[in-house]
N, CA, C and O of each residue as an XYZ file, in Angstrom:
936
protein
N       9.304     11.183     -8.672
C       9.826     10.548     -7.468
C      10.230     11.609     -6.449
O      10.916     12.575     -6.781
N       9.791     11.412     -5.192
C      10.132     12.380     -4.152
C      11.610     12.296     -3.822
O      12.162     11.198     -3.754
N      12.271     13.443     -3.613
C      13.690     13.397     -3.244
C      13.874     12.736     -1.890
O      13.016     12.836     -1.013
N      14.984     12.071     -1.731
C      15.273     11.403     -0.462
C      15.583     12.430      0.618
O      16.191     13.467      0.351
N      15.160     12.130      1.836
C      15.495     12.979      2.976
C      16.974     12.798      3.293
O      17.477     11.676      3.348
N      17.664     13.915      3.501
C      19.095     13.876      3.798
C      19.312     13.919      5.310
O      18.721     14.737      6.014
N      20.159     13.034      5.786
C      20.510     12.981      7.207
C      22.013     13.163      7.351
O      22.798     12.538      6.638
N      22.403     14.024      8.280
C      23.816     14.231      8.594
C      24.147     13.447      9.857
O      23.546     13.665     10.909
N      25.100     12.539      9.745
C      25.579     11.762     10.892
C      26.917     12.349     11.342
O      27.901     12.316     10.604
N      26.938     12.883     12.559
C      28.173     13.446     13.118
C      28.641     12.503     14.207
O      28.124     12.522     15.325
N      29.620     11.679     13.877
C      30.080     10.600     14.765
C      31.530     10.287     14.453
O      31.884     10.054     13.298
N      32.387     10.281     15.497
C      33.807     10.064     15.257
C      34.221      8.602     15.324
O      35.288      8.258     14.813
N      33.424      7.725     15.932
C      33.775      6.307     16.005
C      33.385      5.620     14.696
O      32.210      5.546     14.335
N      34.395      5.124     14.005
C      34.175      4.621     12.646
C      33.167      3.482     12.592
O      32.314      3.454     11.705
N      33.255      2.540     13.531
C      32.366      1.380     13.491
C      30.910      1.809     13.665
O      30.024      1.325     12.960
N      30.672      2.720     14.608
C      29.306      3.201     14.840
C      28.830      4.016     13.646
O      27.694      3.871     13.194
N      29.711      4.876     13.141
C      29.353      5.735     12.003
C      28.977      4.878     10.784
O      27.968      5.134     10.127
N      29.787      3.873     10.494
C      29.523      3.009      9.348
C      28.216      2.259      9.515
O      27.445      2.117      8.566
N      27.966      1.777     10.736
C      26.718      1.067     10.997
C      25.508      1.967     10.823
O      24.499      1.549     10.254
N      25.598      3.205     11.311
C      24.492      4.155     11.165
C      24.220      4.469      9.701
O      23.069      4.498      9.266
N      25.281      4.700      8.950
C      25.121      5.006      7.522
C      24.445      3.846      6.804
O      23.516      4.053      6.023
N      24.907      2.632      7.065
C      24.337      1.456      6.395
C      22.845      1.311      6.707
O      22.038      1.062      5.810
N      22.487      1.468      7.977
C      21.090      1.308      8.384
C      20.211      2.380      7.757
O      19.129      2.085      7.252
N      20.678      3.626      7.791
C      19.866      4.729      7.272
C      19.715      4.658      5.748
O      18.640      4.931      5.213
N      20.790      4.294      5.060
C      20.712      4.133      3.602
C      19.749      3.002      3.258
O      18.958      3.109      2.320
N      19.825      1.923      4.023
C      18.928      0.778      3.791
C      17.460      1.204      3.918
O      16.595      0.683      3.214
N      17.187      2.153      4.818
C      15.815      2.605      5.035
C      15.422      3.779      4.126
O      14.383      4.408      4.326
N      16.256      4.061      3.140
C      15.850      4.991      2.101
C      16.294      6.428      2.259
O      15.811      7.300      1.537
N      17.212      6.701      3.196
C      17.683      8.065      3.396
C      19.002      8.289      2.656
O      19.771      7.359      2.416
N      19.231      9.533      2.311
C      20.535      9.939      1.784
C      21.359     10.431      2.963
O      20.896     11.276      3.728
N      22.565      9.920      3.120
C      23.330     10.170      4.334
C      24.656     10.846      4.019
O      25.383     10.437      3.113
N      24.954     11.882      4.780
C      26.252     12.543      4.751
C      26.883     12.350      6.124
O      26.178     12.082      7.096
N      28.207     12.484      6.212
C      28.883     12.254      7.484
C      29.830     13.397      7.826
O      30.278     14.141      6.953
N      30.120     13.516      9.105
C      31.183     14.382      9.616
C      31.832     13.627     10.767
O      31.149     12.950     11.536
N      33.163     13.746     10.886
C      33.870     12.933     11.873
C      34.405     13.748     13.038
O      34.947     13.187     13.990
N      34.259     15.073     12.973
C      34.664     15.899     14.120
C      33.747     17.116     14.214
O      32.994     17.426     13.291
N      33.834     17.793     15.357
C      32.850     18.795     15.700
C      32.724     19.967     14.754
O      31.613     20.317     14.355
N      33.838     20.586     14.383
C      33.773     21.783     13.543
C      33.204     21.458     12.155
O      32.431     22.232     11.590
N      33.602     20.309     11.625
C      33.067     19.879     10.331
C      31.564     19.634     10.438
O      30.800     20.005      9.547
N      31.147     19.002     11.540
C      29.738     18.729     11.745
C      28.916     19.995     11.839
O      27.838     20.089     11.251
N      29.425     20.978     12.584
C      28.705     22.245     12.716
C      28.593     22.951     11.373
O      27.524     23.451     11.023
N      29.677     22.995     10.627
C      29.677     23.678      9.335
C      28.654     23.053      8.386
O      27.909     23.765      7.713
N      28.620     21.732      8.337
C      27.666     21.064      7.456
C      26.229     21.259      7.946
O      25.321     21.499      7.150
N      26.032     21.154      9.260
C      24.682     21.292      9.810
C      24.102     22.669      9.532
O      22.906     22.802      9.272
N      24.939     23.685      9.587
C      24.463     25.054      9.379
C      24.149     25.357      7.915
O      23.623     26.425      7.601
N      24.468     24.429      7.027
C      24.157     24.643      5.611
C      22.664     24.566      5.343
O      22.192     25.048      4.313
N      21.910     23.958      6.268
C      20.463     23.852      6.102
C      20.032     22.831      5.076
O      18.901     22.883      4.592
N      20.904     21.908      4.735
C      20.604     20.956      3.667
C      20.057     19.620      4.177
O      19.833     18.702      3.387
N      19.840     19.506      5.488
C      19.518     18.205      6.057
C      18.158     18.207      6.749
O      17.790     19.168      7.424
N      17.421     17.112      6.567
C      16.173     16.966      7.274
C      16.388     16.653      8.740
O      15.547     16.972      9.580
N      17.525     16.023      9.052
C      17.826     15.620     10.422
C      19.331     15.597     10.625
O      20.086     15.212      9.732
N      19.759     16.015     11.816
C      21.155     15.873     12.223
C      21.204     14.866     13.357
O      20.575     15.057     14.398
N      21.954     13.793     13.150
C      22.162     12.759     14.163
C      23.531     13.028     14.768
O      24.552     12.840     14.108
N      23.555     13.467     16.019
C      24.719     14.144     16.589
C      25.240     13.435     17.829
O      24.539     13.331     18.836
N      26.471     12.950     17.751
C      27.109     12.341     18.916
C      27.500     13.426     19.916
O      27.792     14.556     19.528
N      27.504     13.079     21.206
C      27.887     14.045     22.237
C      29.393     14.223     22.299
O      29.888     15.351     22.291
N      30.129     13.116     22.362
C      31.582     13.176     22.538
C      32.267     13.200     21.179
O      32.338     12.184     20.488
N      32.768     14.370     20.805
C      33.412     14.546     19.509
C      34.716     15.310     19.671
O      34.832     16.138     20.574
N      35.699     15.053     18.818
C      36.910     15.876     18.834
C      36.630     17.254     18.228
O      35.813     17.388     17.317
N      37.308     18.255     18.738
C      37.201     19.604     18.180
C      36.124     20.435     18.843
O      36.387     21.551     19.292
N      34.908     19.903     18.908
C      33.776     20.604     19.509
C      32.756     19.544     19.888
O      32.400     18.701     19.065
N      32.282     19.582     21.130
C      31.366     18.511     21.530
C      29.954     18.748     21.000
O      29.612     19.832     20.529
N      29.150     17.688     21.095
C      27.810     17.739     20.537
C      26.908     18.759     21.199
O      26.013     19.303     20.552
N      27.127     19.032     22.485
C      26.307     20.030     23.168
C      26.505     21.415     22.553
O      25.540     22.137     22.302
N      27.757     21.771     22.317
C      28.050     23.085     21.722
C      27.496     23.164     20.299
O      26.952     24.189     19.890
N      27.642     22.066     19.552
C      27.116     22.045     18.188
C      25.602     22.214     18.198
O      25.055     22.999     17.424
N      24.926     21.475     19.074
C      23.467     21.578     19.186
C      23.054     23.007     19.517
O      22.124     23.546     18.917
N      23.740     23.609     20.460
C      23.426     24.980     20.869
C      23.578     25.951     19.702
O      22.737     26.829     19.511
N      24.633     25.800     18.934
C      24.870     26.709     17.802
C      23.872     26.473     16.667
O      23.414     27.421     16.028
N      23.540     25.204     16.421
C      22.540     24.915     15.399
C      21.207     25.545     15.785
O      20.553     26.196     14.971
N      20.817     25.340     17.041
C      19.520     25.831     17.478
C      19.468     27.358     17.499
O      18.414     27.947     17.258
N      20.595     27.995     17.783
C      20.636     29.462     17.755
C      20.418     29.997     16.346
O      19.842     31.069     16.159
N      20.886     29.235     15.353
C      20.764     29.678     13.964
C      19.474     29.209     13.305
O      18.967     29.868     12.397
N      18.936     28.075     13.754
C      17.771     27.483     13.098
C      16.944     26.733     14.129
O      17.310     25.630     14.537
N      15.833     27.320     14.551
C      15.007     26.691     15.582
C      14.173     25.535     15.040
O      13.520     24.833     15.811
N      14.186     25.326     13.716
C      13.404     24.250     13.118
C      14.209     22.998     12.789
O      13.618     21.954     12.510
N      15.527     23.069     12.813
C      16.345     21.921     12.431
C      16.092     20.745     13.380
O      16.216     20.887     14.596
N      15.741     19.598     12.825
C      15.532     18.398     13.637
C      16.883     17.832     14.075
O      17.794     17.670     13.263
N      17.000     17.533     15.376
C      18.260     17.047     15.943
C      17.975     15.881     16.889
O      17.119     15.982     17.768
N      18.697     14.775     16.703
C      18.713     13.688     17.677
C      20.145     13.543     18.170
O      21.078     13.485     17.370
N      20.317     13.486     19.478
C      21.655     13.351     20.049
C      21.912     11.905     20.452
O      21.023     11.211     20.945
N      23.144     11.469     20.231
C      23.599     10.141     20.644
C      24.519     10.315     21.843
O      25.470     11.095     21.788
N      24.245      9.596     22.924
C      25.095      9.713     24.101
C      25.486      8.336     24.613
O      24.659      7.427     24.677
N      26.753      8.193     24.975
C      27.243      6.940     25.545
C      26.967      6.880     27.030
O      27.089      5.824     27.651
N      26.594      8.015     27.601
C      26.328      8.084     29.040
C      24.855      8.407     29.252
O      24.417      9.544     29.079
N      24.104      7.382     29.631
C      22.662      7.547     29.793
C      22.355      8.133     31.175
O      21.644      7.529     31.978
N      22.906      9.317     31.427
C      22.704      9.960     32.716
C      21.713     11.106     32.566
O      21.588     11.706     31.499
N      21.012     11.395     33.656
C      20.054     12.490     33.615
C      20.728     13.796     33.219
O      20.147     14.600     32.489
N      21.952     14.013     33.696
C      22.645     15.270     33.420
C      22.855     15.472     31.924
O      22.581     16.547     31.390
N      23.345     14.429     31.248
C      23.579     14.536     29.800
C      22.267     14.695     29.035
O      22.167     15.508     28.116
N      21.261     13.906     29.429
C      19.987     13.946     28.722
C      19.319     15.307     28.882
O      18.854     15.900     27.908
N      19.275     15.794     30.117
C      18.656     17.088     30.382
C      19.401     18.197     29.648
O      18.779     19.095     29.082
N      20.723     18.135     29.657
C      21.499     19.181     28.985
C      21.212     19.197     27.490
O      20.992     20.260     26.909
N      21.214     18.013     26.861
C      20.972     17.949     25.425
C      19.596     18.451     25.044
O      19.459     19.231     24.101
N      18.567     18.012     25.769
C      17.212     18.447     25.456
C      17.006     19.918     25.789
O      16.246     20.609     25.110
N      17.679     20.400     26.830
C      17.548     21.809     27.195
C      18.170     22.712     26.135
O      17.753     23.858     25.969
N      19.160     22.200     25.422
C      19.775     22.977     24.353
C      18.956     22.930     23.060
O      19.275     23.625     22.095
N      17.904     22.114     23.044
C      17.016     22.131     21.886
C      16.981     20.872     21.052
O      16.347     20.859     19.997
N      17.651     19.797     21.493
C      17.554     18.548     20.741
C      16.127     18.029     20.795
O      15.447     18.178     21.811
N      15.669     17.417     19.703
C      14.317     16.866     19.656
C      14.216     15.560     20.418
O      13.158     15.240     20.961
N      15.294     14.807     20.465
C      15.281     13.528     21.168
C      16.730     13.101     21.396
O      17.665     13.731     20.900
N      16.894     12.025     22.151
C      18.228     11.473     22.382
C      18.133      9.957     22.295
O      17.077      9.371     22.532
N      19.250      9.334     21.952
C      19.340      7.872     21.929
C      20.608      7.496     22.671
O      21.687      8.004     22.364
N      20.482      6.599     23.653
C      21.634      6.194     24.460
C      22.327      4.993     23.815
O      21.675      4.056     23.355
N      23.649      5.042     23.790
C      24.445      3.903     23.328
C      24.628      2.920     24.481
O      24.731      3.344     25.632
N      24.669      1.619     24.200
C      24.365      0.974     22.912
C      22.861      1.017     22.666
O      22.065      0.930     23.601
N      22.482      1.151     21.400
C      21.066      1.313     21.083
C      20.591      0.208     20.153
O      21.374     -0.394     19.418
N      19.305     -0.038     20.204
C      18.657     -0.954     19.277
C      18.522     -0.255     17.927
O      18.020      0.866     17.849
N      18.969     -0.919     16.876
C      18.867     -0.329     15.540
C      17.405     -0.059     15.177
O      17.083      0.983     14.606
N      16.532     -0.997     15.510
C      15.113     -0.834     15.189
C      14.533      0.392     15.896
O      13.783      1.158     15.291
N      14.879      0.582     17.184
C      14.343      1.722     17.905
C      14.939      3.027     17.400
O      14.245      4.043     17.349
N      16.213      3.016     17.026
C      16.821      4.211     16.451
C      16.074      4.635     15.191
O      15.746      5.810     15.028
N      15.809      3.691     14.310
C      15.106      4.003     13.063
C      13.715      4.554     13.361
O      13.278      5.506     12.714
N      13.021      3.974     14.320
C      11.692      4.462     14.681
C      11.747      5.883     15.227
O      10.862      6.693     14.947
N      12.774      6.186     15.996
C      12.912      7.544     16.530
C      13.246      8.529     15.414
O      12.728      9.646     15.401
N      14.093      8.131     14.491
C      14.400      8.982     13.335
C      13.128      9.265     12.550
O      12.849     10.412     12.201
N      12.364      8.222     12.276
C      11.124      8.394     11.519
C      10.144      9.309     12.246
O       9.489     10.146     11.625
N      10.046      9.146     13.568
C       9.112      9.955     14.346
C       9.494     11.426     14.329
O       8.637     12.288     14.132
N      10.779     11.722     14.534
C      11.227     13.114     14.543
C      11.042     13.748     13.168
O      10.616     14.900     13.075
N      11.348     13.031     12.123
C      11.172     13.561     10.766
C       9.697     13.775     10.448
O       9.337     14.750      9.788
N       8.853     12.879     10.909
C       7.415     13.020     10.665
C       6.878     14.277     11.330
O       6.111     15.022     10.721
N       7.271     14.517     12.566
C       6.826     15.714     13.268
C       7.403     16.973     12.626
O       6.726     17.999     12.547
N       8.649     16.897     12.168
C       9.275     18.067     11.544
C       8.545     18.473     10.277
O       8.507     19.654      9.933
N       7.966     17.505      9.580
C       7.275     17.820      8.325
C       5.901     18.423      8.572
O       5.352     19.084      7.691
N       5.329     18.205      9.766
C       3.998     18.729     10.062
C       4.053     20.190     10.475
O       3.254     21.005     10.013
N       5.001     20.517     11.349
C       5.163     21.900     11.759
C       4.085     22.357     12.734
O       3.395     21.544     13.348
N       3.956     23.674     12.861
C       3.029     24.248     13.833
C       1.875     24.913     13.113
O       1.957     25.219     11.924
N       0.801     25.132     13.850
C      -0.381     25.810     13.311
C      -0.004     27.260     12.983
O       0.367     28.014     13.883
N      -0.094     27.659     11.716
C       0.401     28.977     11.320
C      -0.440     30.144     11.823
O       0.002     31.291     11.762
N      -1.647     29.871     12.321
C      -2.526     30.968     12.745
C      -2.852     30.911     14.232
O      -3.859     31.462     14.675
N      -2.018     30.259     14.981
C      -2.351     29.980     16.375
C      -1.572     30.876     17.336
O      -0.345     30.947     17.276
N      -2.294     31.553     18.217
C      -1.686     32.289     19.322
C      -2.247     31.726     20.617
O      -3.458     31.559     20.754
N      -1.369     31.433     21.566
C      -1.788     30.906     22.859
C      -1.666     32.015     23.894
O      -0.621     32.656     24.004
N      -2.725     32.237     24.647
C      -2.707     33.224     25.724
C      -3.007     32.532     27.039
O      -3.978     31.783     27.154
N      -2.164     32.789     28.032
C      -2.322     32.194     29.348
C      -2.432     33.315     30.370
O      -1.470     34.047     30.604
N      -3.605     33.446     30.977
C      -3.817     34.526     31.925
C      -3.684     35.881     31.263
O      -3.979     36.037     30.078
N      -3.239     36.862     32.033
C      -3.098     38.231     31.534
C      -1.684     38.553     31.070
O      -1.446     39.615     30.495
N      -0.736     37.635     31.319
C       0.652     38.033     31.125
C       1.430     37.209     30.101
O       2.491     37.640     29.649
N       0.925     36.032     29.726
C       1.686     35.148     28.838
C       1.004     35.075     27.476
O      -0.185     34.770     27.384
N       1.762     35.356     26.425
C       1.262     35.258     25.057
C       2.314     34.575     24.205
O       3.491     34.934     24.243
N       1.875     33.577     23.427
C       2.806     32.795     22.619
C       2.393     32.876     21.162
O       1.300     32.445     20.795
N       3.260     33.424     20.338
C       3.053     33.564     18.895
C       3.617     32.299     18.239
O       4.815     32.207     17.974
N       2.736     31.331     17.982
C       3.188     30.006     17.561
C       3.990     29.989     16.255
O       5.070     29.398     16.225
N       3.504     30.613     15.178
C       4.260     30.519     13.924
C       5.638     31.158     13.985
O       6.538     30.758     13.247
N       5.815     32.150     14.859
C       7.116     32.812     14.964
C       7.971     32.262     16.093
O       9.074     32.751     16.338
N       7.456     31.228     16.793
C       8.210     30.581     17.882
C       8.705     31.600     18.901
O       9.837     31.521     19.378
N       7.856     32.542     19.219
C       8.247     33.600     20.149
C       7.064     33.965     21.032
O       5.941     33.515     20.804
N       7.328     34.778     22.033
C       6.247     35.203     22.907
C       6.774     36.105     23.993
O       7.881     36.634     23.900
N       5.956     36.278     25.042
C       6.371     37.117     26.155
C       5.673     36.664     27.429
O       4.545     36.173     27.400
N       6.358     36.836     28.529
C       5.788     36.645     29.860
C       5.867     37.992     30.552
O       6.923     38.389     31.044
N       4.743     38.690     30.584
C       4.776     40.079     31.019
C       5.543     40.891     29.997
O       5.191     40.908     28.818
N       6.596     41.567     30.447
C       7.440     42.346     29.542
C       8.688     41.584     29.106
O       9.549     42.136     28.422
N       8.783     40.322     29.500
C       9.982     39.529     29.203
C       9.781     38.758     27.905
O       8.881     37.922     27.831
N      10.604     39.017     26.866
C      10.483     38.244     25.626
C      10.991     36.815     25.830
O      11.955     36.579     26.558
N      10.330     35.886     25.179
C      10.670     34.470     25.316
C      10.703     33.840     23.926
O       9.850     34.131     23.087
N      11.681     32.983     23.687
C      11.730     32.233     22.430
C      11.492     30.753     22.720
O      11.790     30.258     23.807
N      10.950     30.064     21.723
C      10.595     28.661     21.887
C      11.173     27.847     20.726
O      11.455     28.383     19.655
N      11.341     26.550     20.960
C      11.662     25.647     19.865
C      10.357     25.181     19.224
O       9.285     25.296     19.817
N      10.463     24.661     18.026
C       9.282     24.150     17.332
C       8.593     23.067     18.169
O       7.365     23.044     18.257
N       9.363     22.180     18.776
C       8.764     21.101     19.552
C       8.042     21.624     20.794
O       7.001     21.088     21.175
N       8.575     22.645     21.415
C       7.908     23.239     22.572
C       6.551     23.822     22.182
O       5.568     23.668     22.906
N       6.509     24.490     21.034
C       5.241     25.068     20.575
C       4.256     23.963     20.206
O       3.071     24.072     20.520
N       4.714     22.913     19.554
C       3.832     21.791     19.225
C       3.236     21.175     20.496
O       2.061     20.810     20.527
N       4.057     21.066     21.533
C       3.591     20.513     22.799
C       2.523     21.411     23.429
O       1.496     20.923     23.899
N       2.770     22.718     23.436
C       1.790     23.658     23.976
C       0.495     23.650     23.156
O      -0.600     23.707     23.717
N       0.625     23.580     21.842
C      -0.557     23.559     20.992
C      -1.418     22.329     21.264
O      -2.643     22.428     21.337
N      -0.781     21.176     21.414
C      -1.558     19.959     21.656
C      -2.250     20.024     23.012
O      -3.427     19.684     23.131
N      -1.518     20.461     24.031
C      -2.136     20.611     25.345
C      -3.255     21.652     25.306
O      -4.274     21.513     25.983
N      -3.045     22.709     24.491
C      -4.050     23.755     24.377
C      -5.332     23.287     23.712
O      -6.392     23.875     23.926
N      -5.247     22.228     22.904
C      -6.449     21.679     22.269
C      -7.222     20.758     23.208
O      -8.339     20.338     22.904
N      -6.607     20.446     24.365
C      -7.226     19.494     25.283
C      -7.189     20.038     26.712
O      -6.836     19.323     27.649
N      -7.553     21.297     26.864
C      -7.468     21.939     28.178
C      -8.481     21.389     29.178
O      -8.366     21.628     30.380
N      -9.475     20.650     28.676
C     -10.514     20.137     29.574
C     -10.049     18.912     30.361
O     -10.761     18.447     31.250
N      -8.858     18.380     30.044
C      -8.410     17.150     30.696
C      -6.892     17.094     30.775
O      -6.205     17.765     30.006
N      -6.366     16.299     31.699
C      -4.917     16.050     31.685
C      -4.564     15.108     30.539
O      -5.302     14.166     30.249
N      -3.447     15.365     29.900
C      -3.014     14.543     28.759
C      -1.900     13.613     29.226
O      -0.871     14.088     29.706
N      -2.080     12.296     29.097
C      -1.050     11.355     29.547
C       0.247     11.507     28.761
O       0.249     11.895     27.593
N       1.336     11.194     29.429
C       2.660     11.265     28.815
C       2.734     10.411     27.549
O       3.324     10.829     26.553
N       2.133      9.204     27.584
C       2.178      8.308     26.426
C       1.447      8.910     25.228
O       1.857      8.716     24.084
N       0.370      9.635     25.493
C      -0.372     10.292     24.412
C       0.470     11.402     23.786
O       0.448     11.591     22.570
N       1.208     12.134     24.614
C       2.080     13.191     24.086
C       3.193     12.600     23.232
O       3.536     13.157     22.189
N       3.757     11.482     23.663
C       4.793     10.823     22.862
C       4.229     10.390     21.507
O       4.921     10.452     20.490
N       2.972      9.954     21.504
C       2.354      9.498     20.261
C       1.960     10.670     19.363
O       2.264     10.669     18.170
N       1.282     11.672     19.939
C       0.720     12.744     19.138
C       1.706     13.862     18.811
O       1.651     14.436     17.723
N       2.610     14.175     19.743
C       3.544     15.292     19.533
C       4.882     14.805     18.987
O       5.454     15.420     18.088
N       5.378     13.692     19.539
C       6.672     13.183     19.073
C       6.533     12.192     17.932
O       7.517     11.888     17.257
N       5.331     11.684     17.705
C       5.100     10.818     16.554
C       5.441      9.363     16.756
O       5.504      8.619     15.777
N       5.666      8.916     18.000
C       5.975      7.512     18.243
C       4.715      6.658     18.142
O       3.628      7.083     18.533
N       4.876      5.459     17.619
C       3.750      4.538     17.541
C       3.260      4.202     18.945
O       4.046      4.128     19.890
N       1.948      4.001     19.068
C       1.367      3.734     20.387
C       1.960      2.495     21.034
O       2.151      2.451     22.249
N       2.246      1.502     20.230
C       2.716      0.233     20.784
C       4.203      0.240     21.100
O       4.721     -0.727     21.657
N       4.892      1.316     20.752
C       6.349      1.354     20.933
C       6.692      1.643     22.392
O       6.308      2.679     22.934
N       7.408      0.730     23.015
C       7.806      0.878     24.413
C       9.120      1.641     24.466
O      10.185      1.080     24.206
N       9.039      2.933     24.806
C      10.228      3.779     24.796
C      10.505      4.296     26.198
O       9.635      4.868     26.854
N      11.731      4.083     26.638
C      12.169      4.657     27.904
C      12.786      6.013     27.607
O      13.911      6.084     27.112
N      12.075      7.080     27.898
C      12.585      8.409     27.610
C      11.988      9.419     28.574
O      10.829      9.308     28.971
N      12.794     10.404     28.944
C      12.319     11.494     29.789
C      12.080     12.749     28.959
O      11.998     13.853     29.497
N      11.971     12.575     27.669
C      11.824     13.709     26.768
C      10.647     14.603     27.150
O      10.795     15.823     27.219
N       9.481     14.009     27.398
C       8.299     14.811     27.725
C       8.531     15.595     29.008
O       8.277     16.799     29.055
N       9.010     14.924     30.046
C       9.189     15.571     31.342
C      10.178     16.736     31.258
O       9.972     17.779     31.877
N      11.229     16.552     30.505
C      12.247     17.601     30.394
C      11.705     18.786     29.605
O      11.987     19.936     29.943
N      10.930     18.516     28.556
C      10.326     19.618     27.801
C       9.322     20.388     28.659
O       9.244     21.613     28.575
N       8.564     19.681     29.475
C       7.628     20.346     30.380
C       8.391     21.260     31.341
O       7.988     22.401     31.569
N       9.490     20.759     31.900
C      10.296     21.573     32.828
C      10.853     22.810     32.132
O      10.877     23.891     32.721
N      11.301     22.664     30.882
C      11.812     23.810     30.112
C      10.724     24.846     29.889
O      10.951     26.045     30.047
N       9.535     24.369     29.517
C       8.430     25.297     29.261
C       8.016     26.043     30.529
O       7.698     27.231     30.475
N       8.018     25.359     31.649
C       7.658     26.032     32.894
C       8.627     27.164     33.222
O       8.220     28.206     33.734
N       9.899     26.960     32.928
C      10.871     28.022     33.189
C      10.609     29.233     32.293
O      10.998     30.350     32.631
N       9.962     29.019     31.170
C       9.710     30.108     30.231
C       8.380     30.819     30.476
O       8.287     32.033     30.300
N       7.348     30.069     30.883
C       6.021     30.683     30.945
C       5.512     30.923     32.359
O       4.568     31.689     32.553
N       6.122     30.279     33.350
C       5.645     30.409     34.720
C       6.457     31.447     35.493
O       7.671     31.546     35.319
N       5.793     32.209     36.335
C       6.512     33.124     37.223
C       7.327     32.337     38.224
O       8.474     32.683     38.507
N       6.734     31.265     38.770
C       7.431     30.369     39.692
C       7.301     28.948     39.153
O       6.278     28.302     39.379
N       8.324     28.443     38.438
C       8.231     27.106     37.845
C       7.965     26.006     38.871
O       7.400     24.968     38.528
N       8.366     26.221     40.125
C       8.142     25.211     41.163
C       6.677     25.150     41.589
O       6.225     24.150     42.147
N       5.943     26.225     41.323
C       4.512     26.293     41.651
C       3.745     26.733     40.398
O       3.239     27.853     40.340
N       3.663     25.856     39.403
C       3.080     26.257     38.116
C       1.593     26.571     38.209
O       0.838     25.882     38.895
N       1.185     27.625     37.504
C      -0.222     28.034     37.430
C      -0.863     27.585     36.120
O      -2.065     27.323     36.075
N      -0.077     27.497     35.068
C      -0.610     27.225     33.745
C      -0.338     25.795     33.275
O      -1.234     25.139     32.743
N       0.871     25.315     33.464
C       1.265     23.992     32.975
C       1.431     23.081     34.193
O       2.502     23.003     34.796
N       0.352     22.404     34.530
C       0.302     21.686     35.808
C       0.381     20.176     35.605
O       0.015     19.651     34.554
N       0.865     19.499     36.629
C       0.901     18.047     36.649
C      -0.313     17.529     37.410
O      -0.592     17.963     38.527
N      -1.026     16.603     36.795
C      -2.131     15.928     37.476
C      -1.626     14.532     37.825
O      -1.458     13.681     36.951
N      -1.388     14.311     39.108
C      -0.724     13.087     39.543
C      -1.413     11.838     39.000
O      -2.618     11.649     39.164
N      -0.618     10.995     38.351
C      -1.125      9.744     37.825
C      -1.921      9.854     36.544
O      -2.384      8.847     36.009
N      -2.088     11.091     36.037
C      -2.930     11.274     34.848
C      -2.222     11.971     33.701
O      -2.547     11.712     32.542
N      -1.255     12.857     33.985
C      -0.554     13.540     32.909
C      -0.400     15.027     33.166
O      -0.327     15.467     34.313
N      -0.352     15.795     32.089
C      -0.151     17.240     32.163
C      -1.370     17.967     31.602
O      -2.050     17.485     30.697
N      -1.619     19.138     32.169
C      -2.768     19.940     31.721
C      -2.360     21.392     31.590
O      -1.656     21.929     32.445
N      -2.807     22.028     30.512
C      -2.594     23.444     30.291
C      -3.846     24.192     30.706
O      -4.940     23.900     30.221
N      -3.688     25.157     31.603
C      -4.824     25.911     32.134
C      -4.717     27.362     31.686
O      -3.805     28.077     32.102
N      -5.636     27.796     30.847
C      -5.624     29.184     30.351
C      -6.454     30.041     31.289
O      -7.622     30.323     31.019
N      -5.850     30.450     32.387
C      -6.577     31.254     33.363
C      -6.673     32.698     32.898
O      -5.774     33.216     32.237
N      -7.786     33.340     33.259
C      -7.946     34.761     32.961
C      -7.523     35.577     34.152
O      -7.580     36.806     34.111
């Protein structure tokens, strides 16, 4: 029998925490909890969890700081953030710190479970271990090591950023629609109607890392009405 995937729920509101635990256990996961920030960070850094489900507003240390510290120590740890404020500022901040996805409160239990499953599915696939991406004369991305350089500037990437670049790199002949990226890179079912800016925010993050002028991208371009395209110019 395969061992159960362990999920850490870091949530201080008892009713929400209890509901999350019940739902996740029902769907076959082993669940651990933390009720404040420092405890959540300590447990998350143990490396014992397939996924950390992390609330933003926590006593002791907020979810943004926890996410930042987790990502600094482990670029592969799967993280979903829970936010009570569905504002662009909170969403952009969480994803910019390296969260794989976010769920806004109040949330649909069914959609939460689907997002958990999608993030875990992608985390188990990982990146192509022999893949290097080169863009023009100055950008090189070492996929298995989640690192690279833009000219002489070293750059680090998250696993999800590299997966996104790899998928776009396999389809350089065409723009890739946002819905296709959600399906192929994030693992969401095609029929799942998800309101999320995850793709757009990851694209913006990548442009800041690989483009000389992110406002005028040369490599990671938007094709209006069609999606995103990676251009490996020489």
